[in-house]
N, C-alpha and C positions, 0 to 999 in steps of 0.2 A: 323395944319402945314400940309401943302400938301407934296405929295411924292417927287415932283420935288425939293422943299426946302430942304428936308432930303438929298436927293442924293447929290445935289451940296455943301452942308455944310458938308457932312462926307468926301468928297474928297480934301477939301482945307487943306493945310498944311500937307499933308501925306508925311513923310519922311522915309528914308532907315536907321535904327539903325547902328551905327558903327560896332557892332558885327555881323550884317547880312553881311556887306561888308567884314568884315575879314573872316568870315566862307566861303564865296565865294572864297576868295583869297587862303585861306588854300586848298580848293578842286582844284582850278586851277593850282597854282603853286607847291605847296609842296605835292600834292596828300594826303592831310592829312584827307580827308572825301571821301567817296564814293558817298554820297548825303547829300543835305541839303534840310529841308523842312521849308518853311517860312510861317508866318501867320501876317495877319493884326491885329494889337492891336488898336482898335478903341479908346480907352480911351487915349492912348499915342499918337495916330495919327502917328504910324510908322509901318514899316514892321519888324518884328523881328524873330530870329530863334526859331523854335519850336523843331527841331530834327535834329541831324547830325548821319550819318552813318559812322562806321569806314571803312577803305580800304578793310577790309575782308568781309564785308557784301555783300550780294548779291542783285540782282535786285528784287528778291521776298521780301526780307527784306525792300527794298525801297517801293515797292507797298503796303506792309503791313503798312507802316507809314503814308500813305494818309488816312485822315478820311473818313468814308462811307457817311457822310451827312453834311460835311462842306468844303468850297472852301479852297484851298492853292495855293502858288506858290512852285516850286521845282526846284532844278537842280541835275543833275544825271550825273556823269563822267563814260562814256561807254567806256571801252577798248575792243578792237577786234583785229583780225589778217586779213589783206588784202588777196586778192587772190594771190599777189605775196610775201606773207609771212612777211609782215611788221607789227611791233606792233603799233598800232594806238590808239588815245584816242579821243573822241568828247564829248563836253558837250551839254546835252539836258536841256532845260528849260521847265518846265511844268506849264501850266496853269490848274489846276485841279478845276473842278466845277461840282460835281456830282448833277444829276437832284433832289435829295432829299433835297438838301441845301436851304436855306432861299433866298428869291428873294432879300432882302437888301444885303446879302453876295454875291450873284452872280454879283449884280450891282457894288459894291464896288470892287471886285476884277477885273471885266471886265474893268472898268474905270481906275484902277490903273496900269494893267498890263504893258503897253508900258513904262511908265515912269519907273517902277521898273526894267523891263527888260533891258532898256538902261543904267541903272547903274551897270549892269553886263557885263563888257566888256569880251568877249572870249566865249559867247554862240554860238554854231554852229547850232543848230536846235531847233525848238519850237514845242512842242506837246500840242494841246488844247484837254481836255479829260473831258467826263462827266460820264463814266463808266469804270469799268476795262477792258473791251475789248479794249478800245482806249490806254491803256498804256500796252499793250501786248510786250513782249520782241521782237517779230518778227519785229515789226514797227520800233523799234531802229535799228535793224540789216539790214533792208531794206534801211533806209534812210542814215545810215552811210558809206555804202559801196561806 
């Protein structure tokens, strides 16, 4: 079996689990989660929730939830105060693909990203990251202002 066959085969029929959609809606509408980390379950051929963070959890907790050697999708609800003292919130979508992850995993996440992200209505910004320096909190602060 050649690589192209594996790649196209692994992407056919990938769906978003209902609990993944629900977790995103909890974050977006009810502020029930600070973040949600998603992973692709290759056996089930769907995107599932791996971890959620409570509203009290910090950005450092979120970053710690990202695996050091495997890809993930994630959303983070970033609260901030504008220069004119208004409380705001922006949802960031993360495509996490550390350089140490398997090539097959990187391919699967890269080719599934747009379809998955389209299912998450309400994402304001996207961050693609391959290491921790690319998920620094300053990046969110700069983009949200």
